[in-house]
N, C-alpha and C positions, 0 to 999 in steps of 0.2 A: 470063114470067120475064125478067129482065135480062140480055143477052148482054154479056160483057166483050169487049172489042176483041182481035182475034186478033194474037199477036205473029209477026214475019217468023221464017221458019224459021232456025235456028242460033243465035238470040237467047237471052242467058242469062236463065233465070228467076229474078227476085229476088222473095223474099217480100215482103208489105206495100206500101208506096205506092211509085209508079215515080218516083225521084228524077231530075228531068231539068233541065239547066242551060242556060239561054239563052247562046246567044254573047254577045249584048249584055251580058248580067248579068258574064259572064267578061271583058270588056274594061273594063268599069267597075271590076270589082275590082283588076284589074291597075293602072289608070290610079291608083286609092286608093292602093295600096301604093307605088307609083312616087311619087307625091307625098309620101307620109309619109316614105319613105326620104330623100328629097331635102332635104324640111325638117329632118329629123334631122341629116344630115350640114351642112347650112348652120347649123344653130345649134351644132354641133360646132366648125366652122371658125370661127364669129364669136368664140365661148367663148375659142377656143384664141389668137386674134389679141387678143382683148382682155387675156387673162392676160399675153401676151408684150410688150403695150405697157404693162401695169403694172408689170411686172416690171422693164424698163428705167429706169434711175436717171439723169436728167440731171446731178444731183449728182455721183454717181461719175465720170460722163463727163467732167465739166469739171475735177474733182479731179485725175484722172489726166493730163488734157490740160495743167493748168497745172503739174503736176508734171515733167511731158515737158519743157517751156519751161523750167523752172528748170534742169534738168539739161541742156539744151543750151546755157545761157549762163553755166555753173560755170565759173570759170578753170581751165586746166588747164596742166601745162608744156609748152612749145612742143614737144618731141619727142612728147609724148602726144596734142596736138592734132588731127593729121590722123586718130586713131584712135578720136575720140569717135564712137558709134553715134548715127544719126539717130533720136534717142528720140522725137521728135514724129512723124515719119513711121511709126515702128513703132506708136506709140499709135493714129494715125488709121487705119493698115490694120487693126487689131485690133479696135476698135470698128466700124468700117463693115462688117467681117465678122460681127461678131457681133450689133449692134445697128443694122441698116441703116436702120431707121425713125427712129432718134433721131440717128446721126450718118451725116450725108450730104454733099453737097456744100458746103451753107453753113458746116457746121461746120470742114470743112477749111480754106475761104476765110479763116474768121475766124481760125482757129488758124495760118495762114500769115501773115496780116498781123501778128498779134501778133509772130511769130518775126522777120518784116522790122523791125518797129519796134524790137524789142529788139537785133537784131544790128545795126542801123542800115545795112543793106544798100539794094540798089535795091527799092524798096517794089512789092510784087505778086510778085517772084520766087518766093518759097517758097509764096506763096498760089497762083499757077498751078500750079506742081508738084504741090501736095497736092491741088489739085482734079482734075488729072490721075490721079493715084493713086487718089483716092477713087472716081472714076467707073469705074475699070477694076475696082477691089475690089467696087464695087455690082454691075457686070456679070456678074461670076465669083463673087460670094461664095457661092451654094449650092455650087459645085464645089469652090471652095478649101477650105471649112471641112469637107468631108468628105475630105481628102486624109490621108494618114498624115503623121507629124511631118516627115519627111525631105522630103517633097513640099511640105508646108505651108512650110517653111523656104526650100525653092528659090524657091516662088512669091512669097513675102515679099522675097527678096533681090532678084529681078526687078524688084519694083515699087519697092524701095529704089534700085535702079540707074536706073530710070526718073526717080525724082524728082531724083538727083544729075545725071542728063543735062540736064534741064530748067532747072536752077539754073545748071550750067556754060554752057550754051546762050544763057541769059537774060545771064549775064555777059559773053559773047562779044559780044553784042549792043550791050551797054553800053561795051564798049571795055576790058574788065576780064578778060580771059581767064587769070586766074592759077590756079595749085595743079597743073596738069597731072595726073600718075598720082596724086599725093597726094589729089587729091579722091574717088577710086576706094577709098582705105583705107578711109573711112567706111562704104563697103557691105559691104566683108568684115568690119568688126566689127561691122555691124548683123546680118550672117548668125552670126557666132557668139553675139551677145547675143540673138537672138530667141526661143530655148528657152526660157531662164530669164525673159526679159521675158513671154513668153506665158503662162508658168506662173504669174506674179505676177498679171498682169492676170486670168487665168481664175479664180483664187482669189477676188480682189476681186468679179469678176463673179458668182460663185456667191454669195457673202455678201450682196451687195445683191438678188440674187433669191431668197433664202432657199431655196436649192436643195441637196440633199445629193449628187447625181448629178453627177460630173465630165463634162466636154466630152470628146467622143471623136470 
């Protein structure tokens, strides 16, 4: 008669076939499940990046930048001129924060050169200032865009102050340090105008992305 192998004392008796798993099989299954989960995450990440690139509209970007340039050169009364908000700087901050893959240093440089040509100022001064503002916005855009509105307004005001400082500094190097404290009135005007300007640009961005959920 065939004798069955004796089980160690205290081992549970299981009816039927004794299923035993080899440690090598367990490691192979873990590797396979890990590779599958990594592949799924990678595919989701690539799909999300592709959707964000497809949603970003270069046409919408440049239409708003050209509109900001037009607002920057519209004639105003002499008393109201110092209180003109820096529309182009505000637009560059917003689009760099929301569409960093589309609006970067090169876009800021081109927009600044156009503003220098239209104003007839020292060529490159607004381009330099906007490149610095764009770099700082790119560096911290993930943190800034998660701020509540009042902190976001404060961050945008600081970036507009940096832009004004670089323009004033370049004028001083060129021998034309005019304006004084009146130059900083545009920063205050930009701080007041930031919330409605952001709401308008946010609405345009959502329309171009065909999205119904608002940015928060």
